[in-house]
C-alpha distance (Angstrom), angle and dihedral (degrees) to the residues before:
residue distance angle dihedral
M1 . . .
L2 3.80 . .
L3 3.81 124.4 .
A4 3.82 111.7 -155.4
F5 3.81 124.4 -163.7
D6 3.81 121.2 -160.3
V7 3.81 103.2 -174.0
G8 3.79 116.6 -165.3
N9 3.78 130.3 172.7
T10 3.80 91.8 -100.8
N11 3.81 106.6 24.1
I12 3.78 141.8 20.4
V13 3.80 114.9 -141.5
L14 3.79 115.5 -159.0
G15 3.78 126.6 -165.9
V16 3.80 132.3 -175.0
Y17 3.81 116.4 -150.7
D18 3.76 130.1 -166.0
G19 3.79 99.5 -164.1
D20 3.80 104.4 -48.7
R21 3.82 93.6 -25.5
L22 3.80 117.4 104.1
V23 3.80 104.1 -135.4
E24 3.81 99.5 -179.6
N25 3.78 140.8 -16.1
W26 3.79 136.0 -164.4
R27 3.79 140.4 -176.7
M28 3.81 125.1 -141.7
E29 3.78 135.6 170.3
T30 3.79 117.2 -89.6
D31 3.80 106.8 -118.5
K32 3.81 116.9 179.1
N33 3.80 90.3 -168.0
K34 3.81 96.5 59.8
S35 3.78 117.0 102.8
A36 3.79 126.5 -133.0
D37 3.81 88.2 -103.6
E38 3.81 92.5 53.3
Y39 3.80 91.4 50.5
G40 3.79 88.7 44.4
M41 3.80 92.3 55.9
I42 3.81 91.8 48.8
I43 3.81 92.2 49.5
N44 3.82 91.2 47.4
Q45 3.80 89.2 54.5
L46 3.81 92.5 47.4
F47 3.80 91.0 50.3
A48 3.81 92.5 47.5
Y49 3.81 92.5 49.4
A50 3.82 90.1 51.6
G51 3.81 92.2 47.6
L52 3.81 92.9 -111.9
S53 3.79 131.1 130.3
T54 3.79 123.3 -134.4
K55 3.83 86.8 -146.5
D56 3.81 88.3 72.4
V57 3.83 92.3 62.7
D58 3.81 109.0 104.5
D59 3.81 100.7 171.3
V60 3.78 141.7 17.8
I61 3.80 129.8 -151.6
I62 3.80 125.3 -169.7
A63 3.80 133.5 -164.5
T64 3.78 113.2 -179.3
V65 3.79 139.1 170.3
V66 3.83 89.2 -172.2
P67 3.84 106.3 78.2
S68 3.82 93.6 -174.8
I69 3.80 92.0 64.8
L70 3.80 96.7 48.1
Y71 3.83 96.6 84.9
T72 3.82 89.7 49.9
L73 3.79 92.4 54.5
Q74 3.80 92.9 43.5
H75 3.80 88.9 53.3
L76 3.81 89.0 46.7
S77 3.80 90.1 53.0
Q78 3.80 92.8 51.3
K79 3.80 96.5 43.6
Y80 3.80 102.2 40.0
F81 3.81 103.4 26.4
H82 3.84 101.8 25.3
S83 3.80 88.8 -131.2
K84 3.79 133.5 123.2
A85 3.78 101.2 -130.1
I86 3.79 122.9 -125.8
V87 3.81 107.4 -125.8
V88 3.80 118.8 -156.5
G89 3.78 106.3 -124.8
P90 3.82 142.9 86.5
G91 3.79 112.7 -6.9
I92 3.80 95.2 24.8
K93 3.80 117.9 122.8
T94 3.80 111.2 -121.4
G95 3.80 105.5 153.1
L96 3.81 89.9 -123.6
I97 3.80 126.0 125.0
V98 3.80 101.0 -143.3
K99 3.80 114.3 -149.4
Y100 3.81 94.1 -176.5
D101 3.83 114.4 128.7
N102 3.81 88.8 -123.5
P103 3.83 110.4 17.9
K104 3.82 90.3 -165.5
Q105 3.81 88.4 68.7
L106 3.79 92.8 58.5
G107 3.81 111.8 104.5
A108 3.80 116.8 -116.0
D109 3.80 91.0 -128.9
R110 3.81 91.3 58.3
I111 3.80 91.6 50.9
V112 3.81 92.7 47.8
N113 3.81 92.9 47.8
A114 3.81 91.4 50.3
V115 3.82 92.0 50.4
A116 3.81 91.7 51.0
A117 3.80 94.7 44.4
L118 3.81 92.8 51.5
H119 3.80 89.8 49.8
K120 3.81 94.3 50.6
Y121 3.81 103.8 33.3
P122 3.83 135.8 36.7
G123 3.80 115.6 -103.7
P124 2.92 151.3 -86.9
L125 3.79 93.1 71.4
I126 3.77 143.5 176.0
V127 3.80 110.2 -152.4
I128 3.80 117.7 -161.9
D129 3.80 123.0 -168.4
F130 3.80 113.4 -167.3
G131 3.80 97.8 -160.9
T132 3.80 134.6 123.0
A133 3.78 83.5 -48.5
T134 3.79 120.3 25.3
T135 3.80 111.4 -126.9
L136 3.80 126.0 -170.2
C137 3.80 114.7 -166.5
A138 3.80 131.6 -174.1
V139 3.81 120.9 -144.6
S140 3.79 125.4 -178.6
E141 3.80 126.2 -137.9
K142 3.84 86.2 -108.5
S143 3.83 91.0 64.4
E144 3.80 92.5 -102.8
Y145 3.79 116.8 150.1
L146 3.80 98.3 -142.3
G147 3.80 101.8 -177.6
G148 3.75 138.7 -93.4
V149 3.77 152.5 -163.9
I150 3.82 134.6 -79.6
V151 3.81 118.6 -153.3
P152 3.82 131.2 176.8
G153 3.80 106.1 -92.4
I154 3.78 123.8 -106.7
K155 3.80 93.6 -108.8
I156 3.82 91.6 46.0
S157 3.80 89.4 54.5
S158 3.80 91.5 51.0
D159 3.81 94.0 44.5
A160 3.80 91.4 49.2
L161 3.80 90.7 59.3
F162 3.81 90.2 51.9
E163 3.82 95.5 44.2
K164 3.80 99.4 41.1
T165 3.81 99.8 43.2
A166 3.78 129.9 65.2
K167 3.80 101.1 -138.1
L168 3.80 109.9 21.6
P169 3.83 113.9 105.5
R170 3.81 131.0 -137.2
V171 3.81 108.1 -102.5
E172 3.79 139.7 -165.4
L173 3.79 111.1 -102.3
E174 3.78 106.6 -117.1
A175 3.79 136.5 123.4
P176 3.82 111.5 -100.3
G177 3.82 92.3 -157.3
H178 3.82 96.5 -119.7
V179 3.79 141.7 46.9
L180 3.82 100.1 -144.0
C181 3.79 87.9 86.9
R182 3.81 119.9 -179.5
N183 3.80 98.5 -167.2
T184 3.79 134.7 49.6
I185 3.80 97.6 -116.3
E186 3.80 94.2 54.7
G187 3.80 89.8 41.8
I188 3.81 91.0 58.1
Q189 3.80 92.3 43.1
A190 3.80 92.3 51.2
G191 3.79 93.1 45.6
V192 3.79 96.1 48.3
V193 3.80 99.2 38.4
Y194 3.81 100.5 38.7
G195 3.80 91.3 37.0
N196 3.80 90.0 57.4
M197 3.80 91.2 45.3
G198 3.79 89.9 53.8
M199 3.80 91.5 46.4
T200 3.80 90.3 51.1
E201 3.80 93.2 50.7
R202 3.82 92.6 47.7
I203 3.82 95.9 49.1
V204 3.82 92.7 43.4
A205 3.81 90.3 52.5
M206 3.82 91.2 50.5
M207 3.81 92.0 45.4
K208 3.80 92.4 52.4
Q209 3.80 90.5 54.1
E210 3.81 93.0 47.0
I211 3.81 94.0 46.0
K212 3.81 90.3 53.7
A213 3.82 91.9 46.6
Y214 3.82 93.1 47.6
T215 3.80 99.6 43.2
G216 3.81 100.7 29.5
C217 3.81 87.0 -133.0
E218 3.79 112.9 138.0
K219 3.80 93.1 -165.0
E220 3.81 112.0 116.7
P221 3.83 109.9 -112.4
L222 3.80 116.2 -119.0
V223 3.80 115.7 -127.3
V224 3.81 117.2 -138.2
A225 3.81 121.2 -174.1
T226 3.79 130.6 -163.2
G227 3.80 137.1 164.5
G228 3.77 135.0 77.7
M229 3.81 96.2 -63.1
A230 3.81 97.4 41.2
S231 3.82 96.4 104.1
L232 3.82 92.7 48.2
M233 3.80 92.0 50.2
A234 3.80 93.5 44.5
S235 3.80 91.0 52.3
G236 3.80 91.5 65.6
T237 3.80 103.8 35.5
D238 3.79 135.1 66.9
C239 3.80 95.4 -153.8
I240 3.84 99.6 75.6
D241 3.81 113.4 86.8
H242 3.80 100.9 179.6
V243 3.81 136.2 18.9
D244 3.80 112.0 -154.0
K245 3.81 112.2 176.4
L246 3.82 94.4 -177.7
L247 3.81 96.7 47.1
T248 3.82 95.2 117.2
L249 3.80 94.3 50.2
T250 3.81 89.1 49.9
G251 3.79 89.5 53.0
L252 3.79 92.0 50.4
Q253 3.80 91.4 53.0
L254 3.82 91.0 49.1
I255 3.81 93.1 48.5
Y256 3.79 89.7 48.3
E257 3.81 90.1 55.2
K258 3.82 90.4 50.7
N259 3.81 92.0 51.8
K260 3.81 102.8 32.7
P261 3.85 99.3 98.9
A262 3.81 94.0 47.6
H263 3.79 91.6 43.1
A264 3.81 92.7 51.0
K265 3.82 90.8 49.1
R266 3.81 92.7 50.9
A267 3.82 91.5 46.7
K268 3.82 90.6 52.5
Q269 3.80 92.0 48.0
N270 3.81 90.2 51.1
A271 3.81 91.0 48.5
D272 3.81 92.0 50.2
A273 3.80 93.9 46.2
């Protein structure tokens, strides 16, 4: 079995695959201070609760936007699963043609999402990840990663109001159903939620125009959304065609399959050395 780690700034999403079948998935808080042993104990408990055995894990793959936690998870992989983890980054086969000025600056999560979206949906595509940061990425039907936009995430926007003002409270992120708000909590909710919906619609509209101009393809790009706030955002916009909460895990499994033979060969060479 394959254990996949999608490490974000706020949460780590884990998935266990048997071939291309997702057996189980979990979400835990990203904690840079936890040791490999602490993460190992948590994962052992999650496996036991799901009726799974960590001994059945053959390989591990990691995509992270938190560099400081990478060594911890690599050590975890070696100690608890006796596997040298595949890390999504330079040198990894993805099938994408990256048009970024400096491909090394492109976040692993954006690459993984693009790989999964192209596998599941016909291009061209706009892939939106509503995570700690909101990212909107354009992918052509020729598997070209064309570029994209990074925006402060919905929760970051809400937290900033609470942290940087003296009297505004922290609020639950939900749509109040109106914008003529008569109390502070609904006023913040409307501003943050509907403001992000409007931002999403505006950037998607601009991206569609630029994708058509760049590629010469007149086909309307599909818009695929993932991340914790994807359903909330999709409920109030007309521009999102599909919500796919497990898009990143799908991409990790696909990238693993592309790199498995080379990874196994390198692991054997290291073992024989």
